[in-house]
N, C-alpha and C positions, 0 to 999 in steps of 0.2 A: 152366474144366479145371483152372486151376493152384493156385485157391481152394482146390477140393476135395483135391486130390494133395498141396498143403501148407497145412493151416489156419493154422497159423502164421508164413507166412510175410509179412512186412508190405508186401515191394514188389508181392506177388500184391495186397494188397489194393489198393494204390497204384495199381496199373495195372487191374487192376475198376473202380476211382472214375473215374479218371481217359477208361476209356472208358463210364462210365455218361454222366460228365459231357459228355461230347463228343455221344454217342444224344441225351441234352437241348434241347443246343444245336442241333442240325440237325432235332430232331421238333418239341422246345416242348413234349412232354409234361411236365406237371411231375410226373410220379412217377419220373423217373429223377433229377432232382433229391433227391430222400428216399434212392434208394439209392447214389447215388456219395455223399454225404454220409455215411452209416451204415458205404458201404466204406473211407472216407478216415479216418474216424476210429479205426476200427478198426487199419490200418496204425499210425496214431500212438499208439495204445496199444500196439500190440505195439513199435514204434521210433520214441520222440520224436523223432527225427533224420532218420526216415525222406525221402528227398529229395523235394520237388516235392511232397509228401504236403500240408503245410502251405500253398503259395498255391495249390492247388485246392482245397483244404476252403472259403479265403476267398471264390474264383470261387465255387462251390456257391451258397455260405449267400449271397449277393450276388444269383445268380439266382432263392433262395428270397423273395430281398426280406428277407433279416436283413441288415440292416447295422449297427449298433451291433459286431459282433463279426468282420469282416472283419478292417476294419485291424490292428487285434491282432494278428489269427494272420500277415497279411505283412507285419509289423513283425520277428516272429520266424523268418518265413523267412529274411528282409534280414539277421539276425542269424545263421542260420545260414553264410549266404554271400552273400557282397556282390556275388556276379555274378548274381545269379540275375533276371533277367530278368522271368521272368513275375510273379514278387513284385511286381516298383517298379507293373507294368501295374496287380496286383489293388488295390494300395494308391491308386495312386491315384484308377483306378475308384472305390473302396470313400469314397473324399476327397471327389470330384467329386459321390457320388450323398445325400451330407450337406450337400453345400453345401459344403465347404472350397476353394475353387476355386486358392489359392495352395498349398497342402498339393498337391493332385491334380497342380499343374504340377509341382512339385521332383521332385513321383515318375516324372514323365514322362520330364523332362528327365534324371534320371538314367537312366531304364530307354534314353532316346534315343541317350545318350552310352555306354552300354554295346553297343547295338545297332540301326543303323538298320534297318526293316522294316515292315512290314505294320505289324504292330501300333504300332509306336510311332507313324508317321504317321499312321492312322487315329487315334488317342485325340487327338495334337496337333490332327487336324484338328475333331476334337468339341469340343473349348476355347474352338477360333478362333470355332467356328461360335455356341457361347454368348457368347461375347462380341463380335457383330457381326462377324468378320473374314470375310464369306463369300467374298468372292478366296480367303485365304487357307487357308480351309475345304477349297475346292475343290482348289487346286494341291498339299494335303499327303495329298487324300483321292488323287490321281494318281499321285502319287508311292507310295502305299502299295500300289495296283494294280502299277504298274511294280516295284517290290520284291517281289512275291509272284507272279508269274510269275517272274522271276530269277533264285530261290531255291525255288523248287516248293513251294512254301505249297497246302494243302491245294484243292482245287476249291470248299467249300463256306466257304473263309475268305476266299479273292478276291470269291465271287458275291457277298461279305456286303458289302464295301469296294463293290462293283460297284452292290450294290442301294442303300447310304448316299448314295454318289456319283449316282444319280439322284433317290434322296429328296431331297437338295439343291437339284441342279435345277428340280425340278418348285416345291422351299418359294419359290423366286424366281419363278417362273412362268412356266419357260423348258417347255414340254412336248414338245419337242424333240429336245431334250439328256434329257430324262429317258427318255422313250422309248426312244430309244436305247441307253440305260444300263440300264434292265430287259432289255430284250432280251440285251443282251451278258451280263447277272447269269443267265438265263435261258440262254444257249449253253455259258459255263463251269459250273453247276450244272443239266441240266436240272430240271425240277420244279420249285425255287427257290420256296417259298410266301410269301417277304416279295416278292421282283418278281413275282409273278403278281399280287399285293396295289395293288402301285406301280402295276404295268400299266393294271387295274383302274382306278385314280384317274383315271390317265390318261386311257382309256376314258371314262370316267363326264364330265370335264373337256371334255371333245372331243364331247359328248351322245351318244355310241356307248353308249345304256344298256343294249342286247342282250350287245353285247362285253362292257362291262363285268362286267353281272350273270355271264356265263359264266367270267369271270376270278375271278371272287371265291367265285363256288363251287367253283373250281378250288384254290385257296385255302386253305377254307375245310376240305372234304375232305382237304386234307395235313396243317393244322397249325387248330384253328377256335379262333382268338385271337378275344378279344370287339373287338375295333377292326374287325376286318373284318368278324363278322356283323352288327355295329350299322352300317357303312358299307353292305352291303348292304339291310339294312331301310330303310336311309334312300334310296337308289336305288330301292326300290318305293314309299316314299313320294312320292317327283319324277317316279313312270310314274303314280299316282294305282292302286296295286295295295295296297292299302291291308292287305288281308285274308294277302295275303305277306309285308310288313312287320311287320302283328302278330306274326307267328310268328317272326322275326326276333328283334324286339327280346324277345321271351318269352325266346328260347335262352339271350339276353345273360343276362340275369336268373337261368338258371336254372344254366348253368356257371359264371359269379361266385361262386355261393354251394354250390356242386356239394360242396366238401368246406371241410375248415379249411383247407387250405395253398392252395385256390383263392383263396379270401375272402381270405388272405393277400398273395397273388402280384397279384389284381385287383381291390385297393381303390379305386387310382388310375384304373383303366377304368370299374368302376363309377362311382365317383362323377363323372365325366367323362359317361360314357351319361346319368346320372338328370338333372342340371341340361342339356344339347343336348335332351333331348325332354321335360322340365317334369314330371317323374316324381319324388315321393317326394321332394321336398327336404330334410323333416328326415334323411332317413335315407341322401342324397346328401351330407348336412355331416357328419354324424356318422364317415363314411367319408373326406372329405375332412381331418375334423379326426386322425383315425387317422393318416394319410397322411403328415401333418404332421408328427406325433409319430416318425416312422417316418424319414421323409427330409425332408432340406431344402434340396431343389433348388428351383429356379423354378419349374417344371411342377408342383411340391407347392402352390407360391403360387398358381399361375394355378389348380389346379384348387380349394383353396379358396374362392377371388376369386368364382370363378365359380359356386359352390353358395351361398358367403353371397349374391349379388345376387338367387339364387334362392328366398331366405330373406326376402328385403326387408330384408337387413342392410347397408346400405348403405356405410354408413361404414366397417363393419370390411372390406369388399370392395376398396372406395377402398384403404386401408390395405396390404390381401390383394396388391392387384394392379400395387400400386407396388414391391412387392419382387418379383414376379415380372418386371416390368421394368428392376430394377436394372443387370444387366451390363450392358444393350444390344441383346440376342438380336435378329435381324430374324425375326420370326416373327409370320406373319400371325394367326391365333390369337388371340395377346395380346396384339395389337392392334385385335381385332376385340372382346376380352372388356372390354379397357382401356375401347374405345367405350360399348358398351352400357354398363357399369357406369356412365360420366361422365352419360351422357343420360337411366339410369334415374334420375341424382343434380340432372337439369336444366341440366347445363353443359353447353351446346348446341356452346362452342365447341372445348372439350376433348375433347368425343365427337365430332365433325367431325373432329378432326386425326387422331389413333386409327381411326377406321373410312377416312381419305381413305389413311393409312398401312398399316392391312393391305393395301385395294384394288390399293394401288400396290406395294407387298413381294409379291404372290400372287392376281391376282386370282378365281383359279379354289381358292382355299385351302381351302373344306369345299363340299360340293353343294349345302346347304341355305343356310350362313350366309353366303355370298362373295352371295347373292342379298338377304339380307336385312341384309345392310352395306350395300348400293347403296339401296335401298327408304328403312333409315331416315336414310342421306345426305343422299338426295332432301327427303325427311321435313322434313331439318333447313333445309337450303338453301330450301326452300321459305317458311318459317315464317318465315327473314332477309328473301328478297323483300317477303312481305307485310307484315313489319313495314316493311318501307324504302315500299314503296308508300304503306304509311300517314302515315308520318312525311312524306312528300314530298304527300301531297295536306292534311293537316293545315298545312304550312306554304304551298298557295296560299290 
């Protein structure tokens, strides 16, 4: 309305872009990203010093997975206003996505010095989690939630932190705490799609498959995210409902390739999907390589390693998984991928170490692969037992 009334008012375009960005975050609909970017660029075209527009533009660019430009936009915003907390947040996020952790931490510390908030503590939590400090990450998220409530932050922002806390507990294999905080996120923001999907993951781990299916369907009905659709397909696979699984897997590909924007957004998810399900290995590897060109974080290296394995490129897979593990991140998925890469390389001792690490970190880390990790570890142990028995027999 304001834009129609005042078509040359930069503040009106900034407010419109901000509203589109918030709607994109809440709904997960990528179409809002482009609308937000267009509005914010219009605001800056009318007034290059429009307060708030540059950090928000950087934020929207990052949501669209355009990671090269956000640091420059955030730096420009900081140059205009050294007290712009949002600009430091976006700067840190952008550096994190391209694997520059020291610069990310510097930006987050500057943000924290300006204001201790849900936003600053949740970001420091993520950094600690990447570095393997799971206790510190949990404590920072708890503090983030407390500050969010004290400062009357938007319900969706508080629910996001509660969802992240639940996800961190799930990653440690603590189903009770994960369920508790997913439920709390749903009370804070009813129908929150992330919490519904997280609770579905808990129900699957509890072998309550029908409940998990219903929760995933609700989450997908709200926001059809590829990882949720793939997880629902895996649930159907686990339940021997192959035709329903096939439909979900086809939907993953359809959404992932629906538009140029979707293809940019879902490179990583689609590459993981192909590797996880032994589909289109060459295409999956191309997607993973493209992802690494755009982002240099540990999960870009992980999906590359996993895709290289599926293409029989073992030496390169080992190099990539080494990069994925370099920070000491305690993620069972990373350990499982490392275990399977070393297993295929014939290095059974190293493979067993990583597979045990995966299962001790989170015995429920994946509906299908946790069992695969147990089977593979059992096969290694049986092989060792047979060798030992043979050596004892020869000794007699």
